[in-house]
C-alpha positions as CSV (number, residue, x, y, z in Angstrom):
1,M,149.2,-75.6,10.8
2,T,150.8,-74.4,14.0
3,S,148.9,-73.1,17.1
4,R,149.0,-69.4,18.0
5,L,150.5,-68.9,21.5
6,P,148.9,-66.2,23.8
7,E,150.9,-63.2,25.1
8,S,152.8,-63.2,28.3
9,P,150.6,-63.2,31.5
10,G,152.6,-60.5,33.2
11,R,154.5,-60.5,36.5
12,K,155.5,-63.8,38.0
13,P,153.5,-65.0,41.1
14,H,155.3,-65.4,44.4
15,W,155.5,-69.2,44.1
16,L,157.9,-68.9,41.1
17,K,160.4,-66.7,42.9
18,V,163.6,-68.6,43.9
19,S,166.9,-67.5,45.3
20,L,170.0,-67.8,43.1
21,G,172.5,-70.6,43.5
22,G,175.1,-70.4,46.3
23,G,176.7,-72.3,49.1
24,N,180.0,-74.1,49.5
25,H,179.1,-77.3,47.7
26,Y,177.5,-75.3,44.9
27,A,180.8,-73.5,44.4
28,T,182.7,-76.8,44.5
29,V,180.5,-78.5,41.8
30,K,180.7,-75.4,39.6
31,R,184.5,-75.1,40.0
32,C,185.1,-78.8,39.3
33,L,183.0,-79.0,36.2
34,H,184.4,-75.7,34.8
35,H,187.9,-76.8,35.5
36,R,187.4,-79.9,33.4
37,D,185.7,-77.8,30.6
38,L,182.4,-79.5,31.1
39,H,178.9,-78.0,30.6
40,T,175.7,-78.5,32.6
41,V,172.2,-78.3,31.5
42,C,171.6,-76.5,34.8
43,E,173.4,-73.5,33.4
44,E,172.6,-73.8,29.7
45,A,168.9,-74.1,30.3
46,R,169.0,-71.5,33.2
47,C,167.3,-74.0,35.5
48,P,165.8,-72.4,38.7
49,N,166.8,-75.3,40.8
50,A,170.5,-75.1,40.1
51,G,171.3,-73.9,43.6
52,E,169.3,-76.6,45.3
53,C,170.6,-79.5,43.2
54,W,174.2,-78.4,43.1
55,N,174.3,-77.9,46.9
56,S,173.0,-81.5,47.3
57,G,175.9,-82.7,45.1
58,T,173.9,-83.4,41.9
59,A,174.3,-81.9,38.5
60,T,173.0,-82.9,35.1
61,V,176.0,-83.0,32.8
62,L,175.6,-81.8,29.2
63,I,177.8,-83.8,26.8
64,L,178.4,-83.5,23.0
65,G,179.3,-79.8,23.3
66,D,177.1,-76.8,24.0
67,I,175.8,-76.0,20.5
68,C,172.6,-77.7,19.4
69,T,171.6,-78.4,15.8
70,R,168.0,-77.7,16.5
71,G,166.1,-74.6,17.5
72,C,163.2,-75.3,19.8
73,R,161.4,-72.1,20.7
74,F,161.5,-72.7,24.5
75,C,165.2,-73.4,24.8
76,A,168.1,-71.0,25.6
77,T,170.8,-73.4,24.5
78,K,172.9,-72.0,21.6
79,T,171.9,-73.2,18.1
80,G,174.2,-73.5,15.2
81,R,177.0,-75.6,13.8
82,P,178.6,-77.7,16.6
83,A,182.4,-78.1,17.0
84,P,183.8,-81.6,16.3
85,L,183.4,-84.2,19.0
86,D,185.8,-84.0,21.9
87,A,187.3,-87.5,22.3
88,G,188.5,-86.7,25.9
89,E,185.1,-85.5,27.2
90,P,183.8,-89.0,28.4
91,E,186.8,-89.5,30.6
92,R,186.7,-85.9,32.0
93,V,183.0,-86.4,32.9
94,A,183.8,-89.6,34.7
95,K,186.7,-88.1,36.6
96,A,184.7,-85.0,37.6
97,I,181.9,-87.3,39.0
98,A,184.6,-89.3,40.9
99,E,186.1,-86.2,42.3
100,L,182.7,-84.9,43.5
101,G,181.7,-88.3,44.9
102,L,178.4,-88.4,43.1
103,K,176.3,-91.6,43.5
104,Y,173.7,-90.7,40.9
105,V,174.6,-89.1,37.5
106,V,172.3,-87.6,34.8
107,L,173.8,-87.3,31.3
108,T,172.1,-85.3,28.7
109,S,173.1,-83.5,25.5
110,V,172.3,-81.1,22.8
111,D,170.9,-82.6,19.5
112,R,173.6,-83.6,17.1
113,D,171.8,-84.1,13.8
114,D,175.2,-83.5,12.2
115,L,176.5,-86.9,13.4
116,P,175.6,-90.2,11.7
117,D,174.7,-91.8,15.0
118,G,173.2,-88.7,16.5
119,G,175.8,-88.9,19.3
120,S,174.8,-92.3,20.7
121,E,178.4,-93.7,20.8
122,P,179.7,-90.8,23.0
123,Y,176.8,-91.5,25.3
124,A,177.8,-95.1,25.5
125,E,181.5,-94.3,26.0
126,T,180.6,-91.8,28.8
127,I,178.7,-94.5,30.6
128,R,181.6,-96.9,30.2
129,Q,184.0,-94.3,31.6
130,I,181.7,-93.6,34.6
131,R,181.6,-97.3,35.3
132,R,185.4,-97.4,35.2
133,F,186.0,-94.5,37.6
134,C,182.7,-94.6,39.6
135,P,181.5,-98.2,39.6
136,E,178.9,-97.6,42.3
137,A,177.2,-94.7,40.6
138,D,173.8,-95.1,39.0
139,V,173.4,-93.5,35.6
140,E,170.4,-91.9,34.0
141,V,170.4,-90.6,30.5
142,L,168.1,-87.9,29.1
143,I,168.5,-88.5,25.4
144,P,167.5,-86.8,22.2
145,D,165.5,-88.7,19.6
146,F,168.6,-89.7,17.6
147,G,166.6,-88.9,14.5
148,G,164.5,-92.0,15.1
149,S,167.4,-94.4,14.7
150,L,166.9,-97.7,16.5
151,E,170.5,-98.6,16.1
152,A,171.6,-95.4,18.0
153,L,169.1,-96.2,20.8
154,K,170.5,-99.8,21.0
155,T,174.0,-98.4,21.4
156,V,173.0,-96.5,24.5
157,L,170.8,-99.4,25.9
158,A,173.7,-101.8,25.6
159,E,175.5,-100.0,28.4
160,A,172.5,-100.6,30.8
161,P,171.6,-97.1,32.1
162,G,169.2,-97.3,35.0
163,V,166.8,-94.7,33.6
164,V,166.3,-93.6,30.0
165,A,164.5,-90.3,29.8
166,H,163.2,-88.5,26.8
167,N,160.9,-85.5,27.0
168,V,157.7,-85.0,25.0
169,E,158.1,-81.4,26.3
170,V,154.6,-80.2,25.5
171,V,151.1,-81.5,24.6
172,R,150.4,-82.8,21.1
173,R,148.7,-79.6,19.7
174,L,151.5,-77.3,20.8
175,T,154.4,-79.5,19.5
176,P,154.7,-77.8,16.0
177,S,154.6,-74.3,17.6
178,V,157.1,-74.9,20.4
179,R,159.6,-77.6,19.3
180,D,162.0,-77.7,16.3
181,R,160.4,-79.0,13.1
182,R,162.6,-82.2,13.3
183,A,161.0,-83.2,16.6
184,S,157.6,-84.7,16.7
185,Y,155.1,-85.8,19.4
186,E,154.7,-89.3,18.1
187,G,158.5,-89.6,17.6
188,S,159.1,-88.9,21.2
189,L,156.5,-91.4,22.3
190,A,158.3,-93.9,20.0
191,V,161.6,-93.3,21.7
192,L,160.1,-94.3,25.1
193,E,158.2,-97.3,23.7
194,N,161.2,-98.6,21.7
195,T,163.5,-98.3,24.7
196,K,161.8,-101.1,26.5
197,K,161.1,-103.1,23.4
198,L,164.7,-103.0,22.2
199,A,166.1,-103.8,25.7
200,K,163.9,-106.9,26.0
201,T,164.5,-108.1,22.4
202,N,168.3,-107.7,22.7
203,G,168.6,-109.1,26.3
204,Y,169.7,-105.8,27.8
205,S,168.8,-104.7,31.3
206,V,165.4,-103.0,30.9
207,P,165.6,-99.4,32.2
208,L,162.9,-97.3,33.8
209,T,161.6,-94.7,31.4
210,K,160.8,-91.1,32.2
211,S,159.4,-88.1,30.4
212,S,158.5,-84.4,31.2
213,I,155.8,-82.0,30.2
214,M,156.1,-78.2,30.4
215,L,152.9,-76.3,31.3
216,G,151.9,-72.7,30.9
217,L,152.1,-72.6,27.1
218,G,148.4,-72.5,26.4
219,E,147.5,-76.2,26.9
220,T,144.2,-77.3,28.3
221,E,143.7,-79.7,31.2
222,A,142.1,-82.2,28.8
223,E,145.3,-82.0,26.6
224,V,147.5,-82.6,29.6
225,R,145.5,-85.6,30.5
226,E,145.7,-86.9,27.0
227,C,149.5,-86.5,27.0
228,M,149.7,-88.4,30.3
229,E,147.6,-91.2,28.9
230,D,149.7,-91.4,25.8
231,L,152.8,-91.7,28.0
232,R,151.3,-94.5,30.0
233,R,150.2,-96.2,26.7
234,V,154.0,-96.6,25.9
235,D,154.6,-97.8,29.5
236,C,156.5,-94.7,30.7
237,D,157.3,-95.2,34.3
238,M,158.0,-91.7,35.7
239,L,156.8,-88.3,34.9
240,T,157.7,-84.7,35.8
241,L,155.5,-81.7,35.2
242,G,156.7,-78.1,35.6
243,Q,156.0,-74.5,34.8
244,Y,157.6,-73.2,31.6
245,L,159.5,-70.0,32.3
246,R,160.8,-67.9,29.4
247,P,164.7,-68.0,29.8
248,T,165.4,-64.9,27.7
249,R,163.4,-62.5,25.5
250,H,164.5,-64.5,22.5
251,Q,162.3,-67.5,23.5
252,I,158.5,-67.7,23.4
253,A,156.6,-66.1,26.4
254,E,154.6,-68.0,29.0
255,A,150.9,-68.1,28.2
256,A,149.9,-68.6,31.8
257,Y,151.2,-69.3,35.3
258,I,149.9,-72.6,36.5
259,S,148.9,-72.6,40.2
260,P,150.4,-75.0,42.8
261,E,147.0,-76.5,43.3
262,S,146.7,-77.4,39.6
263,F,150.1,-79.1,39.8
264,E,148.8,-81.1,42.8
265,R,145.8,-82.2,40.8
266,Y,148.1,-83.3,37.9
267,E,150.3,-85.3,40.4
268,A,147.2,-87.1,41.7
269,L,146.1,-87.8,38.2
270,G,149.5,-89.2,37.3
271,K,149.4,-91.6,40.2
272,E,145.8,-92.6,39.2
273,L,146.9,-93.3,35.7
274,G,149.7,-95.7,37.0
275,F,153.0,-93.8,36.8
276,G,155.4,-95.3,39.3
277,F,156.4,-91.8,40.4
278,V,155.3,-88.3,39.6
279,A,157.0,-85.0,40.4
280,S,154.7,-82.1,39.7
281,G,155.2,-78.5,40.7
282,P,155.9,-75.0,39.4
283,L,159.7,-75.3,39.7
284,V,160.0,-79.1,38.8
285,R,162.3,-79.8,35.9
286,S,163.0,-83.1,34.1
287,S,166.1,-83.9,36.2
288,Y,164.8,-82.5,39.4
289,R,165.5,-84.9,42.3
290,A,166.4,-87.5,39.8
291,A,168.0,-89.9,42.3
292,E,164.8,-89.8,44.4
293,L,162.6,-90.5,41.4
294,F,164.9,-93.4,40.4
295,A,164.7,-94.9,43.9
296,K,160.9,-94.5,44.1
297,G,160.4,-95.7,40.6
298,K,162.3,-98.9,41.3
299,L,160.3,-99.5,44.4
300,A,157.1,-99.0,42.5
301,K,158.2,-101.5,39.8
302,R,159.0,-104.1,42.5
303,T,155.7,-103.6,44.1
304,E,153.9,-103.8,40.8
305,K,155.5,-107.2,40.0
306,R,154.4,-108.8,43.3
């Protein structure tokens, strides 16, 4: 049984109003990526921070095409039958990153349930190409669940990304209402838990793990706390929390606008629960200030081991 979602709360409060992207470096990033026929989640998901991130020289690159095999009710990414894989995409991604001089790279993708490995080998090949053209760049991957395949997850882990992120998206109760039926709350927790287990078992570099929760879809504070506790139970290192904003009229509406003060309380709670780093705010998204979270997450881990 799915949960009924409340109606839209009306006009957006002032703290959710942001300026559109612009600036010289923003234009450079956009031109470079489009010239190489690459997609970004910044554009596909209509992220409100695209201007800030692109002007700082950061972009989250969307690989495996721009058509998703799943249909989550919060997402503006196109859904349907994807085109065949583009064998030249990994090298184009790496060359674009080299051209832009990026030192921190976030790779993410649509879901590709049509592929036997869920797209894990293209992830691995893209990391290999980045290491070839940009050996000093740190790599974060924001991965799908690969249909629960441990072999697919191992394929990515073998390339030693510094961060493996996978989003639970929403609290447990709202998962059936908001996410595609092939996604599950426990399945997402399992991805994060298995990431470290498989890395240790197979002698790979153990990455930091990260997840993200969207707020404003009808969750209670108790449910958010439960979700945060569940993430810590699987040793998730870093967490982002942000306001869900309906990208178009075709997606579900916001149930509430969460105040900046509430986000501050969640940030304090996250630190209390033991996350190495928490980014919590109305406009925070899963890849927001990713390089900063990585640096602080590593510092927290080193401190923890002393």
